[in-house]
OpenMM code with the backbone's topology and positions (N, CA, C; nanometers):
from openmm import Vec3, app, unit

residues = "UNK UNK UNK UNK UNK UNK UNK UNK UNK UNK UNK UNK UNK UNK UNK UNK UNK UNK UNK UNK UNK UNK UNK UNK UNK UNK UNK UNK UNK UNK UNK UNK UNK UNK UNK UNK UNK UNK UNK UNK UNK UNK UNK UNK UNK UNK UNK UNK UNK UNK UNK UNK UNK UNK UNK UNK UNK UNK UNK UNK UNK UNK UNK UNK UNK UNK UNK UNK UNK UNK UNK UNK UNK UNK UNK UNK UNK UNK UNK UNK UNK UNK UNK UNK UNK UNK UNK UNK UNK UNK UNK UNK UNK UNK UNK UNK UNK UNK UNK UNK UNK UNK UNK UNK UNK UNK UNK UNK UNK UNK UNK UNK UNK UNK UNK UNK UNK UNK UNK UNK UNK UNK UNK UNK UNK UNK UNK UNK UNK UNK UNK UNK".split()
positions = [
    Vec3(0.5462, -1.4461, 0.5857),
    Vec3(0.6136, -1.3298, 0.5322),
    Vec3(0.7645, -1.3520, 0.5313),
    Vec3(0.8041, -1.4728, 0.4966),
    Vec3(0.9460, -1.5008, 0.4849),
    Vec3(1.0059, -1.4058, 0.3820),
    Vec3(1.1292, -1.3698, 0.4019),
    Vec3(1.2060, -1.2807, 0.3165),
    Vec3(1.1739, -1.1332, 0.3389),
    Vec3(1.0645, -1.1019, 0.4056),
    Vec3(1.0421, -0.9646, 0.4509),
    Vec3(1.1140, -0.9558, 0.5843),
    Vec3(1.1904, -0.8501, 0.6080),
    Vec3(1.2676, -0.8437, 0.7330),
    Vec3(1.1839, -0.8782, 0.8555),
    Vec3(1.2452, -0.9536, 0.9470),
    Vec3(1.1718, -0.9986, 1.0651),
    Vec3(1.1366, -0.8827, 1.1581),
    Vec3(1.2149, -0.7767, 1.1548),
    Vec3(1.1830, -0.6578, 1.2337),
    Vec3(1.0910, -0.5696, 1.1511),
    Vec3(0.9630, -0.5848, 1.1767),
    Vec3(0.8615, -0.5130, 1.0993),
    Vec3(0.7447, -0.4815, 1.1901),
    Vec3(0.6640, -0.3864, 1.1462),
    Vec3(0.5427, -0.3505, 1.2175),
    Vec3(0.4281, -0.3591, 1.1179),
    Vec3(0.3234, -0.4302, 1.1549),
    Vec3(0.2037, -0.4412, 1.0721),
    Vec3(0.0898, -0.3722, 1.1470),
    Vec3(0.0214, -0.2813, 1.0772),
    Vec3(-0.0864, -0.2042, 1.1374),
    Vec3(-0.2173, -0.2368, 1.0663),
    Vec3(-0.3202, -0.2712, 1.1433),
    Vec3(-0.4543, -0.2925, 1.0903),
    Vec3(-0.5175, -0.1537, 1.0735),
    Vec3(-0.5238, -0.1051, 0.9497),
    Vec3(-0.5709, 0.0312, 0.9260),
    Vec3(-0.7173, 0.0510, 0.9591),
    Vec3(-0.7981, -0.0497, 0.9373),
    Vec3(-0.9397, -0.0354, 0.9711),
    Vec3(-0.9547, -0.0061, 1.1200),
    Vec3(-0.8806, -0.0778, 1.2017),
    Vec3(-0.8835, -0.0568, 1.3465),
    Vec3(-0.8323, 0.0836, 1.3817),
    Vec3(-0.7200, 0.1234, 1.3219),
    Vec3(-0.6620, 0.2554, 1.3508),
    Vec3(-0.7561, 0.3687, 1.3113),
    Vec3(-0.8165, 0.3583, 1.1935),
    Vec3(-0.9080, 0.4638, 1.1483),
    Vec3(-1.0303, 0.4693, 1.2393),
    Vec3(-1.0843, 0.3530, 1.2749),
    Vec3(-1.2014, 0.3497, 1.3629),
    Vec3(-1.1700, 0.4117, 1.4987),
    Vec3(-1.0531, 0.3798, 1.5539),
    Vec3(-1.0139, 0.4359, 1.6840),
    Vec3(-1.0002, 0.5878, 1.6791),
    Vec3(-0.9637, 0.6409, 1.5649),
    Vec3(-0.9440, 0.7849, 1.5505),
    Vec3(-1.0691, 0.8551, 1.4967),
    Vec3(-1.1774, 0.7799, 1.4783),
    Vec3(-1.3022, 0.8374, 1.4290),
    Vec3(-1.2966, 0.8802, 1.2837),
    Vec3(-1.2077, 0.8205, 1.2074),
    Vec3(-1.1936, 0.8550, 1.0652),
    Vec3(-1.2815, 0.7623, 0.9828),
    Vec3(-1.3513, 0.8203, 0.8860),
    Vec3(-1.4480, 0.7418, 0.8094),
    Vec3(-1.4101, 0.7228, 0.6627),
    Vec3(-1.3013, 0.7859, 0.6175),
    Vec3(-1.2658, 0.7723, 0.4764),
    Vec3(-1.2189, 0.6300, 0.4447),
    Vec3(-1.2235, 0.5964, 0.3173),
    Vec3(-1.1783, 0.4644, 0.2739),
    Vec3(-1.0296, 0.4513, 0.3011),
    Vec3(-0.9870, 0.3274, 0.3326),
    Vec3(-0.8462, 0.3027, 0.3625),
    Vec3(-0.8098, 0.1608, 0.3222),
    Vec3(-0.6790, 0.1386, 0.3075),
    Vec3(-0.6291, 0.0052, 0.2768),
    Vec3(-0.6467, -0.0844, 0.3992),
    Vec3(-0.6201, -0.2121, 0.3813),
    Vec3(-0.6365, -0.3073, 0.4904),
    Vec3(-0.5224, -0.3029, 0.5916),
    Vec3(-0.3999, -0.2924, 0.5437),
    Vec3(-0.2842, -0.2982, 0.6334),
    Vec3(-0.1771, -0.1983, 0.5919),
    Vec3(-0.0963, -0.1606, 0.6907),
    Vec3(0.0288, -0.0892, 0.6668),
    Vec3(0.1400, -0.1807, 0.7137),
    Vec3(0.2465, -0.1850, 0.6380),
    Vec3(0.3639, -0.2635, 0.6748),
    Vec3(0.4825, -0.1689, 0.6779),
    Vec3(0.5512, -0.1635, 0.7914),
    Vec3(0.6710, -0.0823, 0.8062),
    Vec3(0.7901, -0.1749, 0.8287),
    Vec3(0.8996, -0.1501, 0.7562),
    Vec3(1.0234, -0.2237, 0.7791),
    Vec3(1.1389, -0.1432, 0.7203),
    Vec3(1.2591, -0.1762, 0.7616),
    Vec3(1.3780, -0.1120, 0.7058),
    Vec3(1.4248, -0.1964, 0.5884),
    Vec3(1.4406, -0.1325, 0.4716),
    Vec3(1.4822, -0.2037, 0.3507),
    Vec3(1.6183, -0.2686, 0.3757),
    Vec3(1.6318, -0.3989, 0.3454),
    Vec3(1.7549, -0.4707, 0.3792),
    Vec3(1.8791, -0.4217, 0.3047),
    Vec3(1.8639, -0.3578, 0.1897),
    Vec3(1.9795, -0.3116, 0.1129),
    Vec3(1.9986, -0.1611, 0.1279),
    Vec3(1.8894, -0.0864, 0.1109),
    Vec3(1.8981, 0.0598, 0.1084),
    Vec3(1.8928, 0.1239, 0.2471),
    Vec3(1.8540, 0.0490, 0.3480),
    Vec3(1.8443, 0.0953, 0.4872),
    Vec3(1.7475, 0.2117, 0.5075),
    Vec3(1.6519, 0.2298, 0.4176),
    Vec3(1.5473, 0.3306, 0.4354),
    Vec3(1.4239, 0.2656, 0.4957),
    Vec3(1.3435, 0.3470, 0.5632),
    Vec3(1.2168, 0.2983, 0.6159),
    Vec3(1.1179, 0.2838, 0.5010),
    Vec3(1.0613, 0.1651, 0.4857),
    Vec3(0.9595, 0.1387, 0.3838),
    Vec3(0.8248, 0.1368, 0.4537),
    Vec3(0.7299, 0.2101, 0.3963),
    Vec3(0.5925, 0.2117, 0.4463),
    Vec3(0.5034, 0.1638, 0.3329),
    Vec3(0.4566, 0.0410, 0.3437),
    Vec3(0.3745, -0.0189, 0.2386),
    Vec3(0.2279, -0.0174, 0.2810),
    Vec3(0.1455, 0.0496, 0.2007),
    Vec3(0.0004, 0.0460, 0.2198),
    Vec3(-0.0500, -0.0711, 0.1358),
    Vec3(-0.1124, -0.1689, 0.2017),
    Vec3(-0.1506, -0.2930, 0.1339),
    Vec3(-0.3024, -0.3070, 0.1310),
    Vec3(-0.3569, -0.3161, 0.0100),
    Vec3(-0.4994, -0.3402, -0.0105),
    Vec3(-0.5161, -0.4854, -0.0532),
    Vec3(-0.6052, -0.5574, 0.0147),
    Vec3(-0.6328, -0.6977, -0.0146),
    Vec3(-0.7733, -0.7076, -0.0726),
    Vec3(-0.7851, -0.7606, -0.1923),
    Vec3(-0.9143, -0.7721, -0.2582),
    Vec3(-0.9295, -0.9144, -0.3082),
    Vec3(-1.0149, -0.9903, -0.2435),
    Vec3(-1.0343, -1.1306, -0.2787),
    Vec3(-1.0869, -1.1460, -0.4212),
    Vec3(-1.1793, -1.0609, -0.4593),
    Vec3(-1.2379, -1.0675, -0.5934),
    Vec3(-1.1743, -0.9661, -0.6855),
    Vec3(-1.2586, -0.9008, -0.7629),
    Vec3(-1.2130, -0.8018, -0.8599),
    Vec3(-1.1975, -0.6670, -0.7906),
    Vec3(-1.0849, -0.6008, -0.8124),
    Vec3(-1.0566, -0.4702, -0.7519),
    Vec3(-1.1036, -0.3600, -0.8466),
    Vec3(-1.1754, -0.2627, -0.7936),
    Vec3(-1.2227, -0.1492, -0.8734),
    Vec3(-1.1158, -0.0404, -0.8674),
    Vec3(-1.0682, 0.0008, -0.9828),
    Vec3(-0.9580, 0.0972, -0.9933),
    Vec3(-0.9783, 0.2202, -0.9049),
    Vec3(-1.0920, 0.2864, -0.9148),
    Vec3(-1.1146, 0.4106, -0.8402),
    Vec3(-1.1121, 0.3867, -0.6892),
    Vec3(-1.1650, 0.2734, -0.6419),
    Vec3(-1.1618, 0.2411, -0.4989),
    Vec3(-1.0188, 0.2167, -0.4504),
    Vec3(-0.9427, 0.1441, -0.5294),
    Vec3(-0.8038, 0.1146, -0.4923),
    Vec3(-0.7245, 0.2446, -0.4819),
    Vec3(-0.7422, 0.3333, -0.5765),
    Vec3(-0.6687, 0.4599, -0.5755),
    Vec3(-0.7085, 0.5443, -0.4547),
    Vec3(-0.8381, 0.5553, -0.4285),
    Vec3(-0.8838, 0.6345, -0.3143),
    Vec3(-0.8322, 0.5779, -0.1821),
    Vec3(-0.8443, 0.4476, -0.1639),
    Vec3(-0.7974, 0.3845, -0.0408),
    Vec3(-0.6470, 0.4021, -0.0229),
    Vec3(-0.5737, 0.3864, -0.1311),
    Vec3(-0.4278, 0.3970, -0.1249),
    Vec3(-0.3839, 0.5395, -0.0934),
    Vec3(-0.4439, 0.6378, -0.1594),
    Vec3(-0.4093, 0.7775, -0.1318),
    Vec3(-0.4359, 0.8124, 0.0140),
    Vec3(-0.5528, 0.7761, 0.0650),
    Vec3(-0.5863, 0.8048, 0.2051),
    Vec3(-0.4891, 0.7375, 0.3014),
    Vec3(-0.4514, 0.6151, 0.2717),
    Vec3(-0.3612, 0.5401, 0.3595),
    Vec3(-0.2199, 0.5984, 0.3589),
    Vec3(-0.1703, 0.6370, 0.2420),
    Vec3(-0.0365, 0.6952, 0.2340),
    Vec3(-0.0317, 0.8324, 0.3017),
    Vec3(-0.1376, 0.9087, 0.2915),
    Vec3(-0.1440, 1.0379, 0.3614),
    Vec3(-0.1464, 1.0159, 0.5128),
    Vec3(-0.2132, 0.9112, 0.5573),
    Vec3(-0.2184, 0.8777, 0.6997),
    Vec3(-0.0781, 0.8457, 0.7532),
    Vec3(0.0012, 0.7757, 0.6740),
    Vec3(0.1377, 0.7431, 0.7155),
    Vec3(0.2136, 0.8715, 0.7463),
    Vec3(0.2026, 0.9700, 0.6590),
    Vec3(0.2736, 1.0965, 0.6801),
    Vec3(0.2235, 1.1680, 0.8053),
    Vec3(0.0973, 1.1492, 0.8400),
    Vec3(0.0423, 1.2141, 0.9586),
    Vec3(0.0937, 1.1505, 1.0878),
    Vec3(0.1223, 1.0207, 1.0844),
    Vec3(0.1669, 0.9541, 1.2078),
    Vec3(0.3183, 0.9440, 1.2184),
    Vec3(0.3897, 0.9640, 1.1077),
    Vec3(0.5363, 0.9534, 1.1099),
    Vec3(0.5973, 1.0807, 1.1679),
    Vec3(0.7049, 1.0668, 1.2423),
    Vec3(0.7734, 1.1866, 1.2928),
    Vec3(0.8200, 1.2749, 1.1768),
    Vec3(0.8093, 1.4040, 1.1954),
    Vec3(0.8466, 1.5008, 1.0911),
    Vec3(0.9901, 1.4783, 1.0448),
    Vec3(1.0783, 1.4428, 1.1357),
    Vec3(1.2205, 1.4284, 1.1032),
    Vec3(1.2499, 1.3176, 1.0022),
    Vec3(1.1605, 1.2189, 0.9876),
    Vec3(1.1889, 1.1092, 0.8936),
    Vec3(1.0941, 1.1043, 0.7750),
    Vec3(0.9946, 1.1904, 0.7683),
    Vec3(0.8956, 1.1835, 0.6597),
    Vec3(0.9592, 1.1862, 0.5218),
    Vec3(1.0614, 1.2683, 0.5022),
    Vec3(1.1235, 1.2820, 0.3703),
    Vec3(1.2013, 1.1573, 0.3296),
    Vec3(1.2443, 1.0761, 0.4263),
    Vec3(1.3230, 0.9570, 0.3937),
    Vec3(1.2389, 0.8314, 0.3769),
    Vec3(1.1101, 0.8385, 0.4027),
    Vec3(1.0248, 0.7197, 0.3917),
    Vec3(1.0049, 0.6820, 0.2454),
    Vec3(1.0162, 0.5544, 0.2162),
    Vec3(0.9832, 0.5032, 0.0831),
    Vec3(0.8381, 0.4569, 0.0892),
    Vec3(0.7484, 0.5328, 0.0274),
    Vec3(0.6070, 0.4993, 0.0255),
    Vec3(0.5836, 0.3972, -0.0855),
    Vec3(0.5236, 0.2840, -0.0483),
    Vec3(0.5062, 0.1734, -0.1423),
    Vec3(0.3622, 0.1237, -0.1390),
    Vec3(0.2801, 0.1642, -0.2371),
    Vec3(0.1433, 0.1135, -0.2420),
    Vec3(0.1380, -0.0249, -0.3068),
    Vec3(0.0582, -0.1147, -0.2470),
    Vec3(0.0504, -0.2535, -0.2943),
    Vec3(-0.0956, -0.2975, -0.3002),
    Vec3(-0.1305, -0.3689, -0.4064),
    Vec3(-0.2630, -0.4297, -0.4210),
    Vec3(-0.2458, -0.5779, -0.4481),
    Vec3(-0.3141, -0.6603, -0.3677),
    Vec3(-0.3260, -0.8022, -0.3978),
    Vec3(-0.4717, -0.8271, -0.4336),
    Vec3(-0.4957, -0.8773, -0.5547),
    Vec3(-0.6323, -0.8978, -0.6026),
    Vec3(-0.6509, -1.0434, -0.6435),
    Vec3(-0.7779, -1.0837, -0.6456),
    Vec3(-0.8088, -1.2215, -0.6788),
    Vec3(-0.8572, -1.2439, -0.8209),
    Vec3(-0.9186, -1.1410, -0.8800),
    Vec3(-0.9756, -1.1598, -1.0140),
    Vec3(-0.9525, -1.0391, -1.1047),
    Vec3(-0.8398, -0.9751, -1.0922),
    Vec3(-0.8060, -0.8651, -1.1811),
    Vec3(-0.8582, -0.7308, -1.1318),
    Vec3(-0.8461, -0.6318, -1.2183),
    Vec3(-0.8866, -0.4952, -1.1868),
    Vec3(-0.9987, -0.4538, -1.2802),
    Vec3(-1.1023, -0.3939, -1.2235),
    Vec3(-1.2093, -0.3357, -1.3045),
    Vec3(-1.1701, -0.1900, -1.3278),
    Vec3(-1.1379, -0.1588, -1.4523),
    Vec3(-1.0875, -0.0264, -1.4865),
    Vec3(-1.2011, 0.0738, -1.4972),
    Vec3(-1.1837, 0.1886, -1.4340),
    Vec3(-1.2828, 0.2952, -1.4391),
    Vec3(-1.2971, 0.3459, -1.5817),
    Vec3(-1.1856, 0.3605, -1.6511),
    Vec3(-1.1852, 0.4014, -1.7910),
    Vec3(-1.1218, 0.2886, -1.8717),
    Vec3(-1.2039, 0.2004, -1.9294),
    Vec3(-1.1487, 0.0826, -1.9980),
    Vec3(-1.0561, 0.1159, -2.1149),
    Vec3(-1.0686, 0.2372, -2.1711),
    Vec3(-0.9828, 0.2744, -2.2840),
    Vec3(-0.8565, 0.3466, -2.2393),
    Vec3(-0.8449, 0.3759, -2.1111),
    Vec3(-0.7286, 0.4473, -2.0590),
    Vec3(-0.6111, 0.3542, -2.0352),
    Vec3(-0.5051, 0.4118, -1.9802),
    Vec3(-0.3853, 0.3345, -1.9480),
    Vec3(-0.4177, 0.2311, -1.8400),
    Vec3(-0.3692, 0.1124, -1.8569),
    Vec3(-0.3952, 0.0043, -1.7619),
    Vec3(-0.2827, -0.0021, -1.6589),
    Vec3(-0.2707, 0.1068, -1.5826),
    Vec3(-0.1682, 0.1130, -1.4799),
    Vec3(-0.2254, 0.1869, -1.3598),
    Vec3(-0.2113, 0.1284, -1.2429),
    Vec3(-0.2605, 0.1909, -1.1214),
    Vec3(-0.1532, 0.2839, -1.0650),
    Vec3(-0.1859, 0.4119, -1.0569),
    Vec3(-0.0933, 0.5090, -0.9998),
    Vec3(-0.1687, 0.6013, -0.9051),
    Vec3(-0.0949, 0.6549, -0.8077),
    Vec3(-0.1506, 0.7521, -0.7146),
    Vec3(-0.0544, 0.8698, -0.7048),
    Vec3(-0.1104, 0.9878, -0.6797),
    Vec3(-0.0288, 1.1081, -0.6613),
    Vec3(-0.0332, 1.1437, -0.5139),
    Vec3(0.0780, 1.1227, -0.4464),
    Vec3(0.0849, 1.1459, -0.3024),
    Vec3(0.2202, 1.2092, -0.2702),
    Vec3(0.2168, 1.3066, -0.1808),
    Vec3(0.3389, 1.3723, -0.1334),
    Vec3(0.4210, 1.4303, -0.2491),
    Vec3(0.3516, 1.4832, -0.3492),
    Vec3(0.4186, 1.5516, -0.4594),
    Vec3(0.4785, 1.4631, -0.5659),
    Vec3(0.4468, 1.3333, -0.5639),
    Vec3(0.4993, 1.2468, -0.6692),
    Vec3(0.4010, 1.1365, -0.7054),
    Vec3(0.4175, 1.0871, -0.8276),
    Vec3(0.3361, 0.9757, -0.8758),
    Vec3(0.4007, 0.8451, -0.8325),
    Vec3(0.3209, 0.7572, -0.7765),
    Vec3(0.3678, 0.6252, -0.7351),
    Vec3(0.2865, 0.5184, -0.8053),
    Vec3(0.3534, 0.4187, -0.8575),
    Vec3(0.2838, 0.3064, -0.9180),
    Vec3(0.2425, 0.2098, -0.8076),
    Vec3(0.1180, 0.1638, -0.8139),
    Vec3(0.0707, 0.0640, -0.7189),
    Vec3(0.1197, -0.0726, -0.7666),
    Vec3(0.2002, -0.1364, -0.6848),
    Vec3(0.2525, -0.2682, -0.7175),
    Vec3(0.1401, -0.3697, -0.6997),
    Vec3(0.1300, -0.4654, -0.7904),
    Vec3(0.0187, -0.5597, -0.7836),
    Vec3(0.0679, -0.7042, -0.7810),
    Vec3(-0.0129, -0.7868, -0.7157),
    Vec3(0.0104, -0.9302, -0.7104),
    Vec3(-0.1227, -1.0011, -0.6975),
    Vec3(-0.1206, -1.1317, -0.7136),
    Vec3(-0.2425, -1.2116, -0.7026),
    Vec3(-0.2543, -1.2697, -0.5629),
    Vec3(-0.3749, -1.2710, -0.5108),
    Vec3(-0.4015, -1.3303, -0.3798),
    Vec3(-0.3732, -1.4798, -0.3829),
    Vec3(-0.3239, -1.5317, -0.2714),
    Vec3(-0.3092, -1.6757, -0.2551),
    Vec3(-0.1891, -1.7390, -0.3204),
    Vec3(-0.0995, -1.6611, -0.3756),
    Vec3(0.0194, -1.7181, -0.4385),
    Vec3(0.1357, -1.7199, -0.3398),
    Vec3(0.2205, -1.8232, -0.3485),
    Vec3(0.3359, -1.8282, -0.2585),
    Vec3(0.4299, -1.7098, -0.2826),
    Vec3(0.4900, -1.6605, -0.1765),
    Vec3(0.5892, -1.5531, -0.1812),
    Vec3(0.5355, -1.4247, -0.2442),
    Vec3(0.4055, -1.4017, -0.2295),
    Vec3(0.3435, -1.2813, -0.2862),
    Vec3(0.4121, -1.1528, -0.2431),
    Vec3(0.4186, -1.1329, -0.1135),
    Vec3(0.4677, -1.0057, -0.0611),
    Vec3(0.6128, -0.9794, -0.0971),
    Vec3(0.7066, -1.0718, -0.0709),
    Vec3(0.8448, -1.0421, -0.1107),
    Vec3(0.8603, -1.0291, -0.2610),
    Vec3(0.7821, -1.1049, -0.3368),
    Vec3(0.7886, -1.0953, -0.4825),
    Vec3(0.7499, -0.9569, -0.5325),
    Vec3(0.6473, -0.8995, -0.4729),
    Vec3(0.6023, -0.7661, -0.5129),
    Vec3(0.6979, -0.6594, -0.4618),
    Vec3(0.7379, -0.6701, -0.3354),
    Vec3(0.8218, -0.5660, -0.2756),
    Vec3(0.9656, -0.5641, -0.3280),
    Vec3(1.0206, -0.6822, -0.3541),
    Vec3(1.1627, -0.6882, -0.3907),
    Vec3(1.1861, -0.7373, -0.5344),
    Vec3(1.0765, -0.7563, -0.6085),
    Vec3(1.0861, -0.7912, -0.7495),
    Vec3(1.1422, -0.9245, -0.7744),
] * unit.nanometer
topology = app.Topology()
chain = topology.addChain("A")
for resn in residues:
    res = topology.addResidue(resn, chain)
    for name in ("N", "CA", "C"):
        topology.addAtom(name, app.Element.getBySymbol(name[0]), res)
């Protein structure tokens, strides 16, 4: 994870949800770090899909994970968090509506967020997606 700030926290969401007795779908990891330029807390919900990602599953997992972040974050900083949904897939996205818009978005905390995407197994995946 070179180029992602060294002061970061990575959370295994499956473990966290299981410990709390939560059964809804969730992303694989949460990544928290302070943005190196903007100095805001970034909370990235990261879904890892080795094969083909199903649009509806990715959206459901991402929404649940981003809502979880707001539940565990202190009230005083919730408004300043930059919520960043991320999908790394291995063989593309299976679209629920093949004739619809080919863009993954979620509606969380009163706003639409685009799910940033990258391919599994490529060098510099995470910084490339997060910092463009």
